[in-house]
C-alpha positions, -999 to +999 in steps of 0.1 A: -024-077-486-037-041-489-071-033-474-099-029-500-113+007-500-150+011-497-149+040-522-162+038-557-155+067-581-183+079-604-182+086-641-147+090-655-132+096-620-101+077-609-088+073-573-050+075-572-027+069-542+004+091-548+038+075-545+058+082-514+073+117-515+110+119-515+127+142-491+148+172-499+177+168-524+212+179-517+233+189-547+271+182-549+276+219-542+258+215-509+227+234-519+196+218-505+164+217-527+132+212-507+104+190-522+082+221-526+106+233-554+091+205-576+056+219-577+053+218-615+065+182-619+042+153-626+033+132-597+034+094-598+007+072-582-011+039-583-047+036-595-067+021-566-103+025-579-118+034-613-153+047-621-175+030-647-167+056-674-183+086-690-215+084-710-214+094-747-242+114-764-261+082-770-260+074-733-236+044-737-207+040-713-173+047-727-145+023-716-119+036-692-083+035-704-068+030-669-073+000-645-067-007-609-030-013-603-018+009-631+010+033-623+002+068-637+017+102-639-005+133-633-003+170-625-011+178-589-048+188-589-061+220-573-082+200-549-065+187-517-061+150-514-086+130-493-075+109-464-088+074-456-073+056-426-043+081-427-035+075-464-038+103-490-056+098-523-064+121-552-097+120-571-090+128-607-108+128-640-093+102-663-084+131-686-062+146-658-038+116-662-009+124-685+009+091-688+004+054-679+034+032-673+035+005-700 
């Protein structure tokens, strides 16, 4: 069983553990494409913590659309990932998530 993180995102923030990175790809022609060539692709990850949601103009919390355990696709953020116990995580706004696996 995975260890529970002692991190709680605020507002509409989501903590995502990116999926394992695949190594370089080798084409049939023998050309090797390094992982760095895929910088513009969406990253896949698992939601490990979710904030309580943004507040609307009336001060009420808006429900989050993602939940812990969801698999999501997102663009790599400008910020570097944080490391907790040697594991990398991204802190994203919910609006930074492009897709959720149904």
